[in-house]
N, C-alpha and C positions, 0 to 999 in steps of 0.2 A: 303747785310747782310747775313751772314752764319746762317743756321738753326742747330738745335741740331742733326738732322740726318746727315747733312753734316759733322759736327764735329766728330760724331761717326764713320763715314765711313773712315775718315782720321786717326783716332786714332787707330782703330782696323781693321786690314787687313781682318779678317774673315767676318766682317760685310760688308765691301766694296765688297769683292769677292762674297758674297751671293747676294747682291743687283744686282751686275753686271751680275751674272748668271741668275737671275730672269728676268732682263730686256732683256737679250739675247735670251730668249725663243721666242721673236717676230720674230727672223730671224733663228730659228732652233737650238738654243743652242750656248754656248760660242765658241766652235770650229768653227762653221760656221761664227759667228760674227767676230772672230779674223782673219779669212781668207778673209773676204769681200774685204779689201783693197789690198790684195795680188793677187786677181783674175787676171789671164792672164799675170802676170809679169814673166819674165824669170829670175830665181834666181838659181845660182849654189853656190858651196862651197866658191868661191873666190869673190862673189858679196859683195861689201862694202856697208853695210846698217847702217843708223843712225836711231835709234828708239828715236824720239824726245818726250820729256816729258814722259819718259818711266815709271814713277811711280815705283811700286814695281816689275815690270817685267812681268805684265800680258800678254802683247803682245809680249814682248821680247822672252818669252819661245817658241813661235811659230816661230819666225824669225830664231832662232838658229838651228831649225830643217832643214832649207834649206841652211843656210850660216854659215861658220866658221869665218866670219869677221863682227860681229855685235857690234856696239857701242850704249850704252844707255846713254842718257843725261837727267838730271833732276836737278832742283834747290833745291830739298829737300834732305838734308843729311839722314833723316830717311827713306825716300822712297828708296834711293840708297843703304842703308844698307840692307834693305829687298830684293832689287833686286839682290844684290850680293849673298845673301843667297839662293834666289829662283832660280836664273839662273846664275850660276858661269861661264858658257861658254862664256858670253859676257864681253866686256870691258865697263867701266862706267866712266862718266865725270860729275862732279858737276858744273853746269853753267846755266845761263839764256838762254832761247831759242832765245831771241832777241840779244844776244851778244855771239855767239858761238865761242869757242877758237879753231877753225879749219881753215886749209888753204883753199883757193879757190879751186873749182873743185876737191873735194876729194871723194865724195860718189857717188855710182851708184844709190842708192835709199835712199830717206828720207821718213820715215814713221811716222805718228802720229795718235794715236787712241784716240778719244774723249778727246783731249787736247786743241784744239783751242777755245772751248767755255769758257775756263777759263780766256781768255785774254781780256783786254780792247782793244778798237778799234785801238788805236795808237800802242799798242803792236802787234796786229794782223798783221798790215802792215809790221812792222819791222821784225817780225818772218818770214813772207813769203819772204821778201827781203833777209834775211839771208839764208833761205833754197835755194833760187836761187843761192846765192853766193857759197855755199859749195857743190852744186851738180855739177857733171861733165857735160860737154856738152852732151846732149842726155839722161841725167839721169832723173829719175822720182820721183816726189813728190806725194805720195799716202796718202790719209787721209780718215778717217771716223769720222763723228760728227753729231750733231743734225741738223734738218732741219724743217722748218714749214710744218706741215702735209698737204698733198694734199687731203687726205681723211678726211672729217670733223669728222668721227667716232673716229679718233685717237687724236683729240685735247684735250679731257678731260684727257686722260692718260699722254700725254706729258706735259700738263700744271701742273698736280699734281706732276709729277716727278720733274720738274724744281722748283716748289714751295718748295718741301720737301728737295731736295738735292743740288740745284744749287743756283747761285747768279744772279745778273742783267746781267752779261756778257753773260750768256747762252741765255737770251732773246734777247740780242743784236745780237748774232750770227745768230739766226734763222731769223732775219730781214736782214742779210747781204747776198749780192749776191757774194758768194765766187768765182764762176766761173769768173765773170767780174773782180774781184780784182786780181785773178791769172793772167788773160790775160793782165791786165794793167801793172803788174810787169814784164811781159815778157814770161810767160809760155804759152805753147800750151796745151789746155785742150783736152785730148784724150777721156776721159770717165767720165760721170757724171750719177750715178745711184742712184735711190731712193728705200728705203725699208721701211717696217713697216708703210704702208699707207702714205709714204712720210716723216715720222718723223725722218728718218735716211738717211744721204747722204754719198756716196762714190765718191771721185773725184781722178782721176789720171791725173797728168799734167806733161808734158815733157819740160825740159829746151832746 
């Protein structure tokens, strides 16, 4: 069930951006947060990148600084309208992440920033299978999302945030072993890092 704060965050971009910047202080600010999933990746101007569940382009704006070949995908027409205004350097496609209208073996990198926690468990598996399909052999799926805190001090903060801004799917995600799921689908997990007392995870997995 959505909360009033969640509804506000989707209705007003300034509200969403403000909350995101505040939350990102745990890892040194928004720029640091947006670059967590890109750490150690080799990206040049020709690297084909898919920004999955791109929203209003919050992460896309950082991706286009490294590549001239970025595509954002989202199911929300309003979010894509804002993304086109905010980051016109990228191409955009309106579609569901579990049914991507792309050819097999197309992208070098698929990136998703705090998007998987929005998905039901059956959607999650389908999306990861789709990511595997559209990645080139040797391509990388890189993601950042919530994780169950390893430091108990962080449990009150993450619990309050999820209660105010998220739905049951976020709670389901922090109980999910994403590394095992990725390996089950065929990925080789190269990197799994935890931040903010373990409440945030970054995974890089290679096809």
